[in-house]
N, C-alpha and C positions, 0 to 999 in steps of 0.2 A: 503493500499500498505506499503510495507516495504522499507526501505531506500537502502537495499541492491539489490531491483529489478532493474537490469540493464536496464529494458526497460522503466522503469518510470523516468522522469526528476525528479532531487532533487536539485533545483537551488533556491528555496524560492520565484518564481514567482507565482502570482495569475492569472491562465488563464481563460478569460472570452472573448466571444463573443463581438462586440462593441455595439450590441443592448442591452445586458445586461448591459454593462457599463452607456449606456445613461439613463436606468432607474434607476441606482444607487443613493442611496440618500448620500450626504457626508457633513461633518461637519468641521468646523474650529477647527483645534488643536492648533497651535501656529502661531503667527508672531514675527519678532523681525528685528532689524536694523543691516546692516552691518556698523561697525564701522571702522573709518579711522586708528586707533591706536589699535593694538590687546591688548595691556594693558589698554585701555580706556573702562571701561564696564559702562560708564555714559550716557546714552541715551540723557538725557536733553542736554549735553554737545555737543553731535553729532547733534542734530537737531538745536540748536542755531545756532553754527556754520553754518551748511548749509543754515539757513534762512538768516543769516546776510552776508554771503560770496556769496550767490547765487549758492553754489556748488550742486551737485546732492545729492540727499537723496535716498538711496537704502537699500533694506531689502530682506527677506525672508519670505514665509509662508508655512505652512504644513496643509494638510487637511487627512481626512480618511473617509471609508465608513462607513455606520452603519451595513453593512452586514457582515456576516462571510463566509469564511475567509476575513480579514481586507485587504483592498487595500488602499494603501497610496499614495497620490499626495504631491509634493513640488516643488518650483519653486521661483526664484528670481524675484524681481520687482523693478522698480525705479519711482520716483515722477518727473513728467514732471514739467516746470514752472508753469504751469496753477493748479497745485496741483493735476493732474489726475494721479492715478498708472497705469503702464504698465508693462506687463507681459514680461520678458526677455525669449524668445522662445528657447533660447540655455540651458537654466538650469533646465529643467523638469527632476525631479527625481520621480521614481515610481517603486512599484514592480509588476506591471501589465504587463502581455504579453497577446496581443490580439491574437485570433484564427481566422483561415478563416473559411469557411463553411463546411470544412470536419475536422474541429478539430485540424489543424496543425498551429504551431507558426507561426506568421505573421513577428516575428523579432523585434528587440528593436526599431528601426525607426518608423517603422508602430505603434507601442504601443505607442511611445511618441507622434506621431501625431495625434492619437486617444484622448490621453489626452488632448492635445492642444485643439482640438475640442470642448471636454466637458468643458474646462475652458472658452472657449470663449463665450459658451451658458449659463454661470451661471455668477451671481453678487457677485463676490468674494472681489472686492475693499471696499466696506463698512465695510466688517468683519475685514480687514487688518487695514483700517483706525481707525475702533473702539477699535482695539488692540492697536494701536499706541498711541490713546488719552488715554487709560487707563495706559500705560506703561510709558507716559510722562507727566500726569497729574498735576506734581509739577513743570513743567518747568516754567520759568519766562517770556519768550519769546512766544507769540503764534505763531506756525509755521506750523500747520496743518489746511487745509481748513475745515471750519465747513459745 
């Protein structure tokens, strides 16, 4: 397909049917913390402050498919007072465009909803917590649930 072909979309979306999406294997790429201060790049400070002040701990996570072309998913999360990670449902980022049975784009909203269904079926929290443990392994105050 040529970039100049006017009938073919060239918008960087990976187009799939939801059935193909549900069979797709995906892996954790990275996770991180949202910091209170843009200048503060020290995760230990952010976690210790959050633990001591009882303030919300928030972050992001990014995942990719093991298939080609690569589909990427990202979202923001927050930690509850019990230490559980919750998906921020309004933060989904993806390069996926779901297709209907005739091969037509379902649109951004339907695609994001499909990604949310996929996320809800997977155990992503353990991978994110593991990444946070690795990132903050030198913190003096234990702030992550074990």
